[in-house]
C-alpha positions as CSV (number, residue, x, y, z in Angstrom):
1,X,0.0,0.0,0.0
2,X,1.5,3.3,-1.1
3,X,1.6,6.0,1.5
4,X,-0.8,8.9,0.7
5,X,0.0,12.4,1.8
6,X,-3.1,14.5,2.3
7,X,-3.1,18.2,2.8
8,X,-5.1,21.4,2.6
9,X,-4.0,24.5,0.7
10,X,-3.9,27.5,3.0
11,X,-6.6,29.8,1.6
12,X,-8.3,31.5,4.5
13,X,-10.2,34.1,2.6
14,X,-12.2,31.9,0.3
15,X,-11.8,29.1,-2.3
16,X,-9.6,30.4,-5.1
17,X,-10.8,28.0,-7.8
18,X,-14.1,29.7,-8.5
19,X,-12.1,32.9,-9.0
20,X,-9.8,31.2,-11.5
21,X,-12.9,29.9,-13.4
22,X,-14.4,33.4,-13.4
23,X,-11.2,35.0,-14.5
24,X,-10.9,33.1,-17.7
25,X,-14.6,32.5,-18.2
26,X,-14.7,34.2,-21.6
27,X,-11.4,32.7,-22.7
28,X,-11.5,29.3,-21.0
29,X,-9.8,27.6,-24.0
30,X,-6.5,29.1,-22.9
31,X,-6.0,26.3,-20.4
32,X,-4.5,24.2,-23.2
33,X,-1.9,26.8,-24.1
34,X,-0.9,27.0,-20.4
35,X,-0.4,23.3,-20.0
36,X,1.4,22.8,-23.3
37,X,3.6,25.7,-22.5
38,X,4.5,24.0,-19.2
39,X,5.3,20.8,-21.0
40,X,7.6,22.7,-23.5
41,X,9.3,24.5,-20.6
42,X,10.0,21.2,-18.9
43,X,11.4,19.8,-22.1
44,X,13.6,22.8,-22.8
45,X,15.0,22.7,-19.3
46,X,16.1,19.1,-19.8
47,X,17.7,20.0,-23.1
48,X,19.6,22.8,-21.3
49,X,20.8,20.4,-18.6
50,X,22.0,18.0,-21.4
51,X,23.9,20.8,-23.1
52,X,25.7,21.8,-19.9
53,X,26.6,18.2,-19.0
54,X,24.3,18.0,-16.0
55,X,22.1,15.4,-17.7
56,X,24.1,12.6,-19.1
57,X,21.5,10.1,-20.3
58,X,20.0,9.8,-23.7
59,X,17.4,12.4,-24.3
60,X,15.4,10.1,-26.6
61,X,12.1,11.2,-28.2
62,X,11.0,14.5,-26.6
63,X,7.7,14.7,-28.5
64,X,4.8,16.0,-26.3
65,X,1.7,13.9,-26.7
66,X,-1.9,15.2,-26.4
67,X,-4.6,12.5,-26.1
68,X,-8.4,12.5,-25.8
69,X,-10.4,9.6,-24.4
70,X,-14.1,10.3,-24.8
71,X,-15.1,7.2,-22.8
72,X,-13.1,8.1,-19.8
73,X,-13.8,11.8,-20.4
74,X,-10.2,12.7,-20.1
75,X,-7.7,15.0,-21.9
76,X,-4.0,14.1,-21.3
77,X,-0.9,16.2,-21.9
78,X,2.3,14.1,-21.6
79,X,5.9,15.2,-21.9
80,X,9.3,13.6,-21.4
81,X,10.9,16.6,-19.9
82,X,12.7,17.3,-16.6
83,X,9.9,16.0,-14.3
84,X,9.5,16.7,-10.6
85,X,10.3,15.1,-7.3
86,X,7.7,14.9,-4.5
87,X,9.4,17.9,-2.8
88,X,9.2,19.9,-6.1
89,X,5.5,19.1,-6.5
90,X,4.9,20.2,-2.9
91,X,6.9,23.4,-3.6
92,X,5.7,24.4,-7.1
93,X,2.2,23.1,-7.1
94,X,1.0,23.2,-3.5
95,X,2.8,26.2,-2.1
96,X,4.1,28.7,-4.8
97,X,0.8,29.1,-6.6
98,X,-1.0,29.8,-3.4
99,X,1.6,31.6,-1.4
100,X,-0.1,34.9,-2.3
101,X,-3.6,33.6,-2.6
102,X,-5.1,35.9,-0.1
103,X,-3.4,38.9,-1.7
104,X,-4.6,37.7,-5.1
105,X,-8.2,37.3,-3.9
106,X,-8.1,40.8,-2.4
107,X,-6.8,42.4,-5.5
108,X,-8.9,40.5,-7.9
109,X,-12.2,41.4,-6.3
110,X,-11.5,45.1,-6.5
111,X,-10.4,45.3,-10.2
112,X,-12.1,45.6,-13.5
113,X,-12.1,42.6,-15.9
114,X,-9.3,44.1,-17.9
115,X,-7.2,44.7,-14.8
116,X,-7.9,41.2,-13.5
117,X,-6.3,39.9,-16.7
118,X,-3.2,41.9,-15.8
119,X,-3.0,40.6,-12.2
120,X,-3.3,36.8,-12.7
121,X,0.0,36.5,-14.6
122,X,1.9,37.6,-11.5
123,X,0.7,34.7,-9.3
124,X,2.0,31.6,-11.2
125,X,-1.5,30.2,-11.7
126,X,-1.0,28.9,-15.3
127,X,-1.2,25.3,-14.2
128,X,-4.5,25.9,-12.3
129,X,-6.2,27.1,-15.5
130,X,-6.8,23.3,-15.9
131,X,-9.6,23.6,-13.3
132,X,-11.6,25.9,-15.6
133,X,-12.6,22.8,-17.6
134,X,-12.1,19.9,-15.2
135,X,-13.8,18.3,-12.2
136,X,-10.5,16.7,-11.3
137,X,-6.9,17.0,-12.3
138,X,-4.2,14.4,-11.9
139,X,-0.5,15.1,-12.2
140,X,1.9,12.2,-12.5
141,X,5.6,13.0,-12.7
142,X,9.0,11.4,-12.5
143,X,12.2,13.3,-12.6
144,X,15.6,12.2,-14.0
145,X,18.1,10.6,-11.7
146,X,20.0,13.0,-9.5
147,X,22.5,11.0,-7.5
148,X,20.2,8.1,-7.2
149,X,16.7,6.9,-8.1
150,X,13.7,9.1,-7.3
151,X,10.2,7.9,-6.8
152,X,7.5,9.0,-9.2
153,X,4.7,11.1,-7.7
154,X,1.0,11.4,-8.3
155,X,-0.9,14.5,-7.3
156,X,-4.7,14.7,-7.4
157,X,-7.1,17.6,-6.7
158,X,-10.8,18.1,-7.4
159,X,-10.8,21.9,-7.5
160,X,-11.2,22.4,-3.7
161,X,-8.3,23.3,-1.4
162,X,-7.9,19.6,-0.6
163,X,-5.3,17.5,-2.5
164,X,-3.7,14.1,-2.3
165,X,-0.1,13.1,-3.1
166,X,1.2,9.6,-3.4
167,X,3.8,7.4,-5.0
168,X,3.0,6.6,-8.7
169,X,3.6,3.7,-11.1
170,X,5.4,5.8,-13.7
171,X,8.5,4.3,-15.4
172,X,9.6,7.0,-17.8
173,X,10.8,10.4,-16.8
174,X,8.5,13.4,-17.5
175,X,5.1,14.7,-16.5
176,X,1.6,13.9,-17.6
177,X,-1.4,16.0,-16.7
178,X,-4.8,14.2,-16.9
179,X,-7.9,16.4,-17.0
180,X,-11.2,14.9,-16.1
181,X,-13.3,17.1,-18.2
182,X,-16.5,18.4,-16.6
183,X,-19.9,17.8,-18.3
184,X,-20.5,21.5,-19.2
185,X,-17.0,21.6,-20.9
186,X,-17.3,18.4,-23.0
187,X,-16.5,20.3,-26.2
188,X,-12.9,19.7,-25.1
189,X,-13.3,16.0,-25.6
190,X,-13.9,16.6,-29.3
191,X,-10.8,15.9,-31.4
192,X,-11.6,18.7,-33.9
193,X,-11.8,21.2,-31.1
194,X,-8.5,20.2,-29.5
195,X,-6.8,20.2,-33.0
196,X,-8.2,23.7,-33.6
197,X,-6.7,25.0,-30.3
198,X,-3.4,23.3,-30.8
199,X,-3.2,24.9,-34.3
200,X,-4.1,28.3,-32.8
201,X,-1.8,28.3,-29.7
202,X,0.9,25.8,-30.4
203,X,1.6,25.7,-34.1
204,X,5.1,27.1,-33.8
205,X,6.3,25.8,-30.4
206,X,9.9,24.5,-30.4
207,X,9.1,21.0,-29.2
208,X,7.2,18.5,-31.5
209,X,3.6,18.0,-30.4
210,X,1.7,14.9,-31.5
211,X,-2.1,14.7,-31.6
212,X,-3.3,11.4,-33.0
213,X,-2.1,10.0,-36.3
214,X,-2.6,10.8,-40.0
215,X,-2.6,8.6,-43.1
216,X,0.0,9.1,-45.7
217,X,0.7,7.6,-49.1
218,X,4.3,6.2,-49.2
219,X,5.9,5.1,-52.4
220,X,7.1,1.4,-52.5
221,X,10.5,1.4,-54.0
222,X,11.0,-1.0,-56.9
223,X,7.3,-2.0,-57.2
224,X,4.7,-1.1,-59.8
225,X,0.9,-1.7,-59.9
226,X,-0.8,-3.6,-62.6
227,X,-0.9,-0.6,-64.9
228,X,2.9,-0.1,-64.6
229,X,2.6,3.0,-62.3
230,X,4.5,3.5,-59.1
231,X,3.0,1.6,-56.2
232,X,2.0,3.4,-53.0
233,X,1.0,2.0,-49.6
234,X,-1.1,3.8,-47.0
235,X,0.9,4.3,-43.9
236,X,-0.3,5.7,-40.5
237,X,2.1,8.3,-39.1
238,X,2.2,10.5,-36.0
239,X,0.4,13.8,-36.7
240,X,2.8,16.5,-35.6
241,X,0.8,19.6,-35.5
242,X,3.5,22.2,-35.1
243,X,6.5,23.7,-37.0
244,X,9.3,23.6,-34.4
245,X,11.6,25.9,-36.4
246,X,9.5,28.7,-37.9
247,X,11.0,31.1,-40.4
248,X,11.4,34.0,-38.0
249,X,13.8,32.0,-35.8
250,X,16.1,31.4,-38.7
251,X,18.9,33.7,-40.1
252,X,17.7,35.9,-43.0
253,X,21.0,35.2,-44.8
254,X,19.9,31.5,-45.0
255,X,16.5,32.3,-46.5
256,X,15.2,33.0,-50.0
257,X,12.3,35.1,-51.3
258,X,10.5,31.8,-51.9
259,X,11.0,30.7,-48.3
260,X,9.3,34.0,-47.2
261,X,6.4,33.4,-49.6
262,X,5.9,29.9,-48.5
263,X,5.8,31.0,-44.9
264,X,3.2,33.6,-45.8
265,X,1.1,30.8,-47.3
266,X,1.6,28.8,-44.1
267,X,0.3,31.7,-42.0
268,X,-2.6,32.5,-44.3
269,X,-3.6,29.4,-46.3
270,X,-6.8,31.1,-47.5
271,X,-5.1,34.2,-48.9
272,X,-4.1,33.6,-52.5
273,X,-2.5,37.0,-53.0
274,X,1.3,37.3,-52.8
275,X,2.7,39.8,-50.3
276,X,4.4,42.9,-51.8
277,X,7.4,43.1,-49.5
278,X,8.6,41.6,-46.2
279,X,10.7,42.7,-43.2
280,X,12.7,40.2,-41.1
281,X,13.1,41.6,-37.5
282,X,15.9,40.4,-35.2
283,X,16.6,42.5,-32.2
284,X,18.4,41.5,-29.0
285,X,19.0,44.8,-27.3
286,X,17.6,46.7,-25.5
287,X,14.8,44.2,-25.8
288,X,14.3,40.9,-27.5
289,X,12.2,40.9,-30.7
290,X,12.0,38.6,-33.7
291,X,9.5,38.3,-36.4
292,X,8.5,38.7,-40.0
293,X,6.1,41.4,-41.3
294,X,4.6,41.4,-44.7
295,X,3.1,44.3,-46.8
296,X,-0.1,42.9,-48.2
297,X,-2.1,44.6,-51.0
298,X,-4.2,46.9,-49.0
299,X,-7.8,46.9,-50.1
300,X,-10.1,49.9,-49.9
301,X,-11.9,48.3,-47.0
302,X,-9.3,48.8,-44.3
303,X,-11.1,46.9,-41.5
304,X,-10.8,43.5,-43.3
305,X,-7.0,43.9,-43.2
306,X,-6.7,44.0,-39.4
307,X,-6.0,41.3,-36.9
308,X,-3.5,39.6,-39.2
309,X,-0.4,40.1,-37.1
310,X,0.1,37.2,-34.7
311,X,1.9,38.0,-31.4
312,X,4.0,35.2,-29.8
313,X,6.1,35.0,-26.7
314,X,8.9,32.4,-27.1
315,X,6.8,30.8,-29.9
316,X,3.7,30.6,-27.7
317,X,0.7,32.3,-29.4
318,X,-0.6,35.3,-27.3
319,X,-3.0,37.2,-29.5
320,X,-3.8,38.5,-32.9
321,X,-5.1,41.8,-31.5
322,X,-1.9,43.8,-31.4
323,X,-3.3,47.3,-30.8
324,X,-1.0,49.0,-28.3
325,X,1.9,46.8,-29.3
326,X,2.2,48.3,-32.8
327,X,0.9,51.7,-34.0
328,X,-2.6,51.6,-35.5
329,X,-1.5,51.9,-39.1
330,X,0.9,49.0,-38.8
331,X,-2.1,46.7,-37.9
332,X,-2.7,46.7,-41.7
333,X,0.4,44.6,-42.0
334,X,0.4,40.8,-41.8
335,X,2.9,38.4,-40.2
336,X,4.4,37.4,-36.8
337,X,6.0,39.2,-33.9
338,X,7.7,37.2,-31.1
339,X,9.0,38.8,-27.9
340,X,9.6,37.3,-24.5
341,X,9.6,40.8,-23.2
342,X,5.8,41.1,-23.6
343,X,4.1,39.3,-20.6
344,X,1.5,36.7,-21.6
345,X,-1.3,37.8,-19.3
346,X,-1.7,41.5,-19.6
347,X,-4.5,43.9,-20.2
348,X,-4.3,46.3,-23.1
349,X,-4.1,49.3,-20.8
350,X,-1.1,47.7,-19.1
351,X,0.5,47.0,-22.5
352,X,0.2,50.6,-23.6
353,X,1.9,51.9,-20.5
354,X,4.7,49.4,-20.5
355,X,8.1,51.0,-21.4
356,X,9.3,47.9,-23.3
357,X,6.2,47.8,-25.4
358,X,6.6,51.4,-26.4
359,X,10.3,50.7,-27.3
360,X,9.2,47.7,-29.4
361,X,6.5,49.8,-31.1
362,X,8.9,52.6,-32.0
363,X,11.5,50.1,-33.3
364,X,9.0,48.4,-35.5
365,X,7.9,51.7,-37.0
366,X,11.5,52.6,-37.7
367,X,12.3,49.3,-39.3
368,X,9.2,49.5,-41.6
369,X,10.2,53.0,-42.7
370,X,13.8,51.9,-43.2
371,X,12.7,49.0,-45.3
372,X,10.5,51.1,-47.6
373,X,13.3,53.7,-48.0
374,X,15.7,50.9,-48.9
375,X,13.4,49.5,-51.5
376,X,12.7,53.0,-52.9
377,X,16.4,53.8,-53.2
378,X,17.5,50.4,-54.6
379,X,14.7,49.8,-57.1
380,X,12.5,52.8,-57.6
381,X,10.7,51.4,-60.8
382,X,9.6,48.4,-58.7
383,X,8.5,50.6,-55.9
384,X,6.5,52.8,-58.2
385,X,4.9,49.7,-59.7
386,X,3.6,48.6,-56.3
387,X,2.8,52.1,-55.1
388,X,-1.0,51.9,-55.6
389,X,-1.1,48.8,-53.5
390,X,0.8,50.3,-50.5
391,X,0.0,54.0,-50.6
392,X,-3.0,53.7,-48.3
393,X,-0.8,52.1,-45.7
394,X,1.9,54.8,-46.0
395,X,-0.6,57.7,-46.1
396,X,-2.3,56.2,-43.0
397,X,1.0,56.1,-41.2
398,X,1.9,59.7,-42.2
399,X,-1.5,60.9,-41.1
400,X,-1.5,59.2,-37.7
401,X,2.2,59.0,-36.7
402,X,4.4,62.0,-36.5
403,X,7.7,60.1,-36.5
404,X,6.6,57.9,-39.4
405,X,5.7,61.1,-41.4
406,X,9.2,62.4,-40.9
407,X,10.8,59.1,-42.0
408,X,8.4,58.5,-44.9
409,X,8.6,62.1,-46.4
410,X,11.5,61.1,-48.7
411,X,9.8,58.1,-50.4
412,X,6.2,59.0,-50.3
413,X,4.8,59.4,-53.9
414,X,2.0,61.3,-55.6
415,X,0.8,60.7,-59.1
416,X,-0.5,63.2,-61.7
417,X,-3.5,62.5,-63.9
418,X,-1.1,61.1,-66.6
419,X,0.1,58.4,-64.2
420,X,3.6,59.9,-63.6
421,X,4.9,59.4,-60.1
422,X,6.9,62.1,-58.1
423,X,8.1,62.4,-54.5
424,X,6.6,65.3,-52.7
425,X,9.8,67.4,-53.1
426,X,10.0,66.5,-56.8
427,X,6.5,67.5,-57.5
428,X,6.9,70.8,-55.7
429,X,9.9,71.7,-57.7
430,X,8.1,70.8,-60.9
431,X,5.1,73.0,-60.3
432,X,6.7,75.8,-58.2
433,X,7.3,78.2,-61.1
434,X,4.1,77.6,-63.1
435,X,1.8,77.1,-60.2
436,X,3.0,79.7,-57.7
437,X,0.4,82.5,-57.3
438,X,1.0,86.2,-56.8
439,X,1.1,85.6,-53.0
440,X,4.0,83.1,-53.3
441,X,1.7,80.2,-52.4
442,X,2.3,77.0,-54.3
443,X,-1.0,75.6,-55.5
444,X,-1.4,71.8,-55.7
445,X,-4.3,71.2,-58.1
446,X,-5.9,67.8,-57.6
447,X,-8.7,65.7,-59.0
448,X,-10.7,63.0,-57.1
449,X,-12.3,61.5,-60.2
450,X,-10.5,61.6,-63.5
451,X,-13.6,60.9,-65.5
452,X,-16.1,63.2,-63.8
453,X,-13.6,66.1,-63.6
454,X,-12.1,65.5,-67.1
455,X,-13.1,68.9,-68.5
456,X,-11.5,70.8,-65.6
457,X,-8.4,68.7,-65.8
458,X,-8.2,69.3,-69.6
459,X,-8.5,73.1,-69.0
460,X,-5.7,73.0,-66.4
461,X,-3.5,70.9,-68.6
462,X,-4.1,73.4,-71.5
463,X,-2.8,76.1,-69.3
464,X,0.4,74.0,-68.6
465,X,-0.6,73.1,-65.1
466,X,-0.1,69.7,-63.4
467,X,-3.0,68.0,-61.7
468,X,-2.6,65.3,-59.0
469,X,-5.0,62.4,-59.0
470,X,-6.1,61.9,-55.3
471,X,-8.8,59.3,-55.6
472,X,-7.8,56.9,-52.7
473,X,-9.8,56.2,-49.6
474,X,-7.5,58.3,-47.4
475,X,-6.3,60.9,-49.9
476,X,-8.5,63.7,-48.5
477,X,-7.1,63.2,-45.0
478,X,-3.6,63.1,-46.4
479,X,-4.2,66.4,-48.2
480,X,-5.3,67.9,-44.8
481,X,-2.1,66.6,-43.2
482,X,0.1,68.0,-45.9
483,X,-1.5,71.4,-45.7
484,X,-0.8,71.5,-42.0
485,X,2.9,70.6,-42.6
486,X,3.6,72.7,-45.7
487,X,2.9,76.3,-44.7
488,X,3.2,77.9,-48.1
489,X,1.1,75.3,-49.9
490,X,-2.6,75.3,-50.9
491,X,-4.5,72.3,-52.1
492,X,-7.3,73.1,-54.5
493,X,-9.6,70.6,-56.2
494,X,-9.6,71.3,-59.9
495,X,-13.3,71.9,-60.0
496,X,-13.4,74.2,-57.0
497,X,-13.3,77.3,-59.1
498,X,-12.2,78.6,-62.5
499,X,-8.5,77.8,-63.2
500,X,-7.5,81.5,-63.2
501,X,-9.1,81.9,-59.8
502,X,-7.4,78.8,-58.4
503,X,-4.0,80.0,-59.5
504,X,-3.9,83.8,-59.3
505,X,-0.9,84.7,-61.3
506,X,-1.5,88.4,-61.2
507,X,-4.3,91.0,-61.1
508,X,-4.7,91.3,-64.9
509,X,-7.9,89.7,-65.9
510,X,-9.5,89.6,-69.4
511,X,-11.9,92.4,-70.0
512,X,-15.6,91.4,-70.1
513,X,-17.5,91.6,-73.3
514,X,-20.7,92.2,-71.3
515,X,-21.3,95.3,-69.4
516,X,-22.9,95.3,-65.9
517,X,-26.3,96.1,-67.3
518,X,-26.3,93.1,-69.6
519,X,-25.1,90.8,-66.7
520,X,-27.9,92.1,-64.5
521,X,-30.4,91.4,-67.2
522,X,-29.4,87.8,-67.8
523,X,-28.6,86.8,-64.3
524,X,-32.2,86.0,-63.3
525,X,-32.5,83.8,-66.4
526,X,-29.7,81.6,-65.1
527,X,-31.1,81.7,-61.6
528,X,-34.4,80.3,-62.9
529,X,-32.5,77.5,-64.6
530,X,-31.2,76.0,-61.3
531,X,-32.1,75.4,-57.7
532,X,-31.3,78.7,-56.1
533,X,-30.9,77.0,-52.7
534,X,-27.9,75.0,-54.0
535,X,-26.5,77.3,-56.8
536,X,-25.0,80.8,-56.7
537,X,-24.7,82.4,-60.2
538,X,-21.4,84.2,-60.7
539,X,-20.0,85.9,-63.8
540,X,-16.4,85.5,-64.7
541,X,-14.2,86.9,-67.6
542,X,-12.9,83.7,-69.1
543,X,-11.5,83.1,-72.6
544,X,-13.7,82.3,-75.6
545,X,-12.1,78.8,-75.6
546,X,-13.5,78.1,-72.2
547,X,-16.9,76.7,-71.7
548,X,-19.9,79.1,-71.6
549,X,-21.2,77.7,-68.3
550,X,-19.4,75.5,-65.8
551,X,-20.2,74.2,-62.3
552,X,-17.7,74.5,-59.4
553,X,-17.9,73.4,-55.8
554,X,-16.1,75.8,-53.4
555,X,-13.2,74.0,-51.7
556,X,-14.0,75.2,-48.2
557,X,-17.7,74.2,-48.3
558,X,-16.9,70.8,-49.9
559,X,-14.4,70.0,-47.2
560,X,-16.9,71.1,-44.5
561,X,-19.5,68.8,-46.0
562,X,-17.0,65.9,-46.2
563,X,-16.1,66.4,-42.5
564,X,-19.7,66.7,-41.5
565,X,-20.5,63.4,-43.3
566,X,-17.5,61.7,-41.7
567,X,-18.5,62.8,-38.2
568,X,-22.2,61.9,-38.7
569,X,-23.2,65.6,-38.6
570,X,-20.8,68.1,-37.2
571,X,-21.7,70.0,-34.0
572,X,-25.2,68.7,-34.2
573,X,-25.9,70.4,-37.5
574,X,-26.5,67.1,-39.4
575,X,-25.4,66.7,-42.9
576,X,-24.5,70.0,-44.7
577,X,-26.4,70.7,-47.9
578,X,-24.6,70.7,-51.3
579,X,-23.4,74.1,-52.4
580,X,-22.2,75.0,-55.9
581,X,-21.3,78.0,-58.1
582,X,-22.7,78.3,-61.6
583,X,-20.0,80.2,-63.4
584,X,-21.2,82.1,-66.5
585,X,-18.4,83.0,-69.0
586,X,-19.1,86.6,-69.9
587,X,-16.7,86.3,-72.9
588,X,-18.2,83.3,-74.6
589,X,-20.1,83.9,-77.9
590,X,-23.1,81.9,-76.8
591,X,-23.5,84.1,-73.7
592,X,-23.2,87.2,-75.9
593,X,-25.9,85.7,-78.1
594,X,-28.1,85.0,-75.1
595,X,-27.6,88.6,-73.8
596,X,-28.6,90.0,-77.2
597,X,-31.7,87.8,-77.6
598,X,-34.9,89.8,-77.3
599,X,-37.3,86.8,-77.3
600,X,-37.7,85.9,-73.6
601,X,-38.7,82.2,-74.2
602,X,-35.7,81.7,-76.5
603,X,-33.5,83.3,-73.9
604,X,-34.8,81.0,-71.2
605,X,-34.4,77.9,-73.4
606,X,-30.8,78.7,-74.3
607,X,-29.9,79.5,-70.6
608,X,-31.5,76.2,-69.5
609,X,-29.8,74.2,-72.2
610,X,-26.3,75.6,-71.4
611,X,-26.9,75.1,-67.7
612,X,-28.1,71.5,-68.2
613,X,-25.0,70.7,-70.3
614,X,-22.8,72.0,-67.4
615,X,-24.9,69.9,-64.9
616,X,-24.6,66.9,-67.1
617,X,-20.9,67.2,-67.2
618,X,-20.8,66.9,-63.4
619,X,-23.3,64.1,-63.2
620,X,-25.7,66.4,-61.5
621,X,-28.5,66.1,-64.1
622,X,-30.9,63.3,-63.2
623,X,-34.4,62.1,-63.3
624,X,-37.1,64.2,-64.9
625,X,-34.6,67.1,-65.6
626,X,-32.4,64.7,-67.6
627,X,-35.4,63.4,-69.6
628,X,-36.4,67.0,-70.4
629,X,-32.9,67.9,-71.5
630,X,-32.7,64.9,-73.9
631,X,-36.1,65.8,-75.5
632,X,-35.1,69.5,-75.7
633,X,-31.8,68.6,-77.3
634,X,-33.6,66.5,-80.0
635,X,-36.0,69.4,-80.7
636,X,-33.1,71.8,-81.1
637,X,-31.3,69.4,-83.4
């Protein structure tokens, strides 16, 4: 009869196990990560002892085994690591975890859920996460020989402060943890569920983890089937679920571009698009950080790009919500970060205030900027080719991160309506002479839709002016950022006014062919042709080559409207109404003809037709007004 040691864990305040269950209630699956991590630690410690000569036996197979037995309702994690003596079980299981139990209980009860998450990691309770899903936990362990044979130990606890310890019948060194899964957690007896969790939390752990077997077709050397083809036999092999030597742990010099692409496919098997670039991180001072980050093709919908960076600590998966660890704009990247300097159990508020996390965040930002700068300098044609796929990412960074703006300034590109790419400084030099107004302001003309604003772009190009195409999802915000940074710069959308008003070269304007009396006489005719609540009729002395009537939307009012829409109604005003200018070219022959027309109906019809053409060019003529315009045009023809 083996001697059984019975004891009671000293918890005077209250039973700590319900608190453990409450703590991880919304994330109870994490128990498997904790137990597998313990098994990996035990294995790694044994390998270290072997390396230093303290362990002189054969290491043998160090594979960690995970087994499910639905009949017995058990889940077992078995390792062949360092193991424990009875004294070590008493010290590390019975005492250490509960040495601060009363303090833990006291702190836990007074904190928010997020703060509770930060506390628990400091009390060594990872092993006890097993009780979140178990009615009873058994621990059977045998250590390696240290100056003589040591007896294996069995420890049993049902989730109360009472436990039992006795001698076990274990022959091999190592530890096995047997969880008797409770009825309300029986999903953890399903093989698919355990496999899913192992793939999620343990797919890159440094020790092989076997879960069941898989069938594989193996070629039989020297044998053919009846059709003369190679013969294959179906063989059952151990199913190792993890990659023990992931790419980020290897030296960049030993890797090829194809290796990085293959690893990307391993991370994201459902993503068929190739990444654009990658960055291999390897830092050992003043903190430890390794990883690989990929630049994906950023879609217009930014949200679907997030939660693609996986955070690990010593190859143990922590989270794919890395806000606070990396700047917001970097969450658009994909890949892996691994840092033992980031604690496993921490709340996000704790992360954001942690000095090391801020250092890591700043370093990643710098490395990303350095990589982009390197690509730009070494292969600008390739960089320009991929610009449209990464510009949202870069603009987002420049808008939201001051340091990234400073670093990215040299390689950030803009494109004109002809598709030519320039750095910000190159474009400024190109337009400075031709597009500098009389007040020494450099005017950046831009279009947001090359088709809808084609006539305005054409007019600007005829004057010898460059027009930027800013049609991206963040381009308007980027324009606002640049205006704040560049004091002597004005951004003006090409349809915000007549080109001569947008770029005021001097005070000399063309004389008007209509006098003030003629303008006053025909102004009401144009006002009747449009909605007076939306349109303001303005006369301008343009050239005969310019259009007789054109529509402009003032830059200030359009931006106010965009901001209002973005904020869901600014300052409680709701959505601002549309506001346009109807510009009448007082020097166009058709306007002169209209002014000289004595038949009031003909005058109204001509004004309406010219106005509708201008509206049509801006896609503002719809419904019944469009139908009438078409019929009127046919009648005129």
